[in-house]
N, C-alpha and C positions, 0 to 999 in steps of 0.2 A: 643806715638801717638801725644801728644801735647808737645811743648816746653813751657817755661815759658810765652812767649808772646802769644802762641796759647791758653794756658789755661786762660789767662787774657781775651782774646777776647771771648772765650766761656762763661765765667762767666758774662762778660758785656752783651753779646747778650742774654743770658738766663735771666738775671735779668731784662733787658729792656723788653723782651717778657712777663715776669710775671707781670710787672707793667702795661704794655699795656692791657693785657687780664684782669687783676684785675680791672682796670679802666672801661673797657667795661662791665664787669659783674655788676659793681656798677650802671652804668647808664642804664642798660638793663631794659626795662619796664616789669612789672609783668603782669601775665595773660596767656592767651592761647598761645601767641607768644613767651613767654620767653624760653620755652623748646627748640624749634628749633634754636633760636638765640644762646642759650648757647651751643648747640651741634656744631654749626658753630664755636663758640669761642674755643671750645675744639679742633676741628680739626685745627684751626689756631694756637693754642698753640703747637700742635704736629709738624706742619710745622716749627714753630719758633725754637723748640728744635732741630729738624733734621738739619735745616740750620745752627744753631749755632754750632752744632757738626761737621760741615764741611764734611758730608758724601758725597763722590764723586758720584753723580748721573750720571755724564758724562761717567763713565765707564760701565754703564748698557746699553746694546745694544738690540734693538728689530729688528727682521728681519720679516717684514710683508709680504715680497715676498716669504717666504718659504712655504706658503700654496699651496697645489696641485691645479693645474689648472682644469678647467671643463673637458678638454679632458682627463686628467689623471684620474679623477674620473670616467668618462665614461668607459675608458679602464679597470680600476679596477673592475667596476661593471660587465662588459662583461666577464672578466676573471673569476670572482667569479661565475657567472651564468653558464659558461661552465664547471667549476669544479663541480658544483652542478649536472649538467646533466650527466656528466661522473660518478660521485659517485652514483647517483640515479639508473643509468642503471646497474652498477655493483652490487649494493645492491639488486636490483630486480631479478638478476640472481643468488643470493646467493653466490657471490664472495667476499671473505674477502680481505680487503686491508687496509693499514695503512695510506697512503697519496696519493693524486692526485695533481699534479702541472701542470698547463696549461701555455704554453709559446705562446705569441701572437706577430704578426707583425702588427703594426699600422702605418706603413709608409704612407699608403693611408688614408687621412683624412675621406674618405667616408665609409670605412669599417675596421673592425678588423678581421684579419685572424689568426686562430689557426694553429701554425706551428708545435708544438710538445706537446705531452702529456707524462708526466712521472708518472708511477704508481708504488708505493711500495707495493708489495704483495708477498705472498708465493705461490700463484696459478701459474699455467703454463701460458706461453705467449699465446699458442694456445687457451686455455680456455678463457682468457681475451679478446683476439681479436675476438673470436666467439661471446662472450657476447656483445661486443661493436658494432659489425656489421658495419653498414654504417657510424658510427661516426668516424671510423678510415680512411675513404677515404681521400686521399691527405694530410694525416697528419702522421708525424713520431710518433710512439708510442714506448716508452721505458719502459720495465718492469724491475724493480730492485727487486731482491729477498732479502727480509729482513732477 
């Protein structure tokens, strides 16, 4: 990791940091303020040690733009609500199912349209469609037998 020159630089930087922090500790006033000041000195010492060790911080990348947008959060919330409505309807009709997945089309920013519902269940398709009733209008419903 370090060559002979690199190790010398590390030791020199480390020793200089220790002398600096030690000097600051000596001149630090006593009393109520000494504890916060010594905490700051300790943090400064850690920064000095890390910088002396030449840890490459430039290789660490943060992508702040990866967070979902408000529109995506709204779509996810609506999809989850639709899945809840379908599951509650099936549960109230005593229909067992393993999973419900709702697919939406949000190309129109004013509305979210449910395009397809996939239900994993051992029940018959006719029984599930009858239980869902009007919820299946203008929607493709796919029943997958588990």
